[in-house]
N, C-alpha and C positions, 0 to 999 in steps of 0.2 A: 467435579472430577473431569480431567482433560486427557485426551489422547493426542500426543504430540506427533505431528507428521513432519519428518525431516524435509527441509527445503532443498531442492536440487539445483538452486541458482548458482551460476558460475561468476556472479558479480563479486568484485573485490569489496570487502567491508570498508565503509568510509570512516574517516577519523577527523579529529580536530573540530573546527567550526562547522564543517559540513555535517558531522555526526550530531553536534549540539542542536542545529536548526532543523535538519531533515531526518535525523535518526539513523540507525544502522540496519543492515539487512538481518532479518530474523532468521535464526537457525531452524526454527520449527514453526509450523502452522498449527495452532491449537484447535482441536475438535471437541466441543463440549459434550459431556455425557452425563447421564443421570447417576450411574453407578459403574464401578469398574467391572462388575459382573456382566455388563452389557457388551463386553468384547468377547468374541469367539475366534479361536484359531483352528483352522482345519487344513492340514497339510500346508500348501502354499497359498492359502486364501485367508483373508482377514475380514471379519464381519463385526459391525458395531451398531448400536442403537443410539441415535442422536438425542439431544435434549428435548426435542419435540416429539420423540417417539418414532421417528422415521428410521427404517432399517436400511443400512448402507453396507457395501462391501467392495473389496478391491483385492488385487493380487498382493500378497505380502512382499514379494520380491520387488514389484514396482513401487510399493509404498516406501521401502527402505533404501533401495539401491538406485544409483544413477544409470539407468539403462539407456543404451543407444538403440532405440527402437527402429532406426532407419539404416542400421548397418546391413549390408547385403545378406549376410548369413542369418542375422536376426530376422530380417524381413522374410526370407525363405522359410525359416522355421515357424514364423507366425502364420504363414499361409498354410502350413501343414497341420499345426497343432493349435493355433490361436494364441500362442504365447511367444514372447520375444526373448525367451531364455530356455535353457535346457535343465531339466530336473531329473536326476537319476540317483537312486540309492541315498537320498537325503542331501546330495550335493548339487548346488546350483551353478551353472556356467552361463555367463552372460558377457556382453560387450559393453564397456563403459563409454562415457561421452567422448573419449579420445580414441575410440576404436580399438582398445586393448581388451583382450579376453581375460576375464576375471572369474574367480570361483568364490563361493561362500557356502557355508553349511546352513541348511534349513533350520536345524535346531538352534543355532546361534541367533538367527533372525527372530525366531519365536521367543527366545530368552530375552533378547533386546527389547522387544515390545513389552513383555511382562515386567521386566525389572527397571527399565529406563524411560519408557515412553508413556506410561500410565502414571499420572501425577495428580496430587490433590492440591488445590490452590484456594487461598482465602481472598475474596474481593471486598475491599473496604466499603465500597458503595454499592455492592451487589452487581448483578448482571442484567442485561436486557432479555427480551424474549428469545433472542438468538444465541444467548450464552456469552455475549461480548462484555468485557469489563467496562462498567460505566465510568470509573475514574479515569482510565486511559483515554476513553473517547472524549471526556470532558477536558483533559489536558491538551489533547490534539486540537480540539475545537477552539480552546482558548488561545493556543499558539497561532492559529490561522487568523482569528479575530483581532488579536493584538497586532500582528504583523500588517494586516490590511489597514487598521486604524492608524498605526504609526506612519507607514509609508504614505498613506493618503494625506495625512496632515503635513508631512514634510514636503510633498509635491505642491500642495496648496500654499504652504508658507513660502516656498521658493518662488512660485509664480506671483503671489500677492506682493511680497517684498520687492521683487524685481520691477513689477509694473508700477508700484507706488513710488519707488525710488526714481524711476524714469520720469513719471509725471511730476514729481516734486522738483526734480533738478532742472528739466527743460521747460516745464510749464507751457503756457500758450497752447499751440495746436497739439503738441504731444499729450498734454494734460487732457485736452478735450477728446482726443482719440481714445485714450485709455479709459476715461470715464464713459465714453459712448460704448466701448466694448464691454465694460463691466455692467452697464445698464442693460445691454442686450442679453448678456448671460443671465443676469438676475431676473429678467422677464420670463425665462423658461423655468418651469418647475424643476427643482434639483434632481429628483428621482428620474424624471423623464430624460433630462440631459445626461445623467450618468448612464442610463440604459442605452441611449443613442450612441454615446461615445464608445461604450463597451462593445456595442454591435459593430461599429465601424472598425475598431482595433482588433476584434477577434477574441477568442478565449485565452485565458491565462492570468496568472497572478499579477504580472507587471501591467497588463492591460487594465486589470481591475484597479490597481493603484492609481494609474493615470486617469481613468474615468472618474473615480471618486474625487481625486485631488483637483482635477480641472473644474469639476462642478462645484467644489467648495470655494 
């Protein structure tokens, strides 16, 4: 059982090759639950019990709506009441991310949670102790591993073919220099060399590709 928390991200959804390799922005953040009965709605508050039995809660309005918590009037109201919105007779008034005043009915927000945001899902490979889908994590890990392996081999192939072609074409001193360089590189343990190159280049996927590719 999942409680879907709407993401308030303003990022535009990616498409094409970018979506194929990096994925798209999720509309919801799933919160794993034991049962749907673990969710309690009290006025403008939402409480639930997580998969590990921990009790959590938040404002129902902040959970669903894109509040501008730093709007001057919202800030002044929060200093008085501790909330960034107005609630009167079941009507919620708030400022959105663009600074526009908006209204919503509290009963509609409660209905949205009950009818739309509590869902039941089947996970083919099950979930881990935190309720995360094992199959999704396996696919993401495979994507990273394959990309690192492919790019590292391409880098090593490019360097190796280039140096070998230069040594074979010019021969003589060029051949001696290339073989000397190869002997020096091979005298260093591969893992230690890759770690050293990655440390010099810094963090990042491309740095990792170069570090492994050069050491190969």
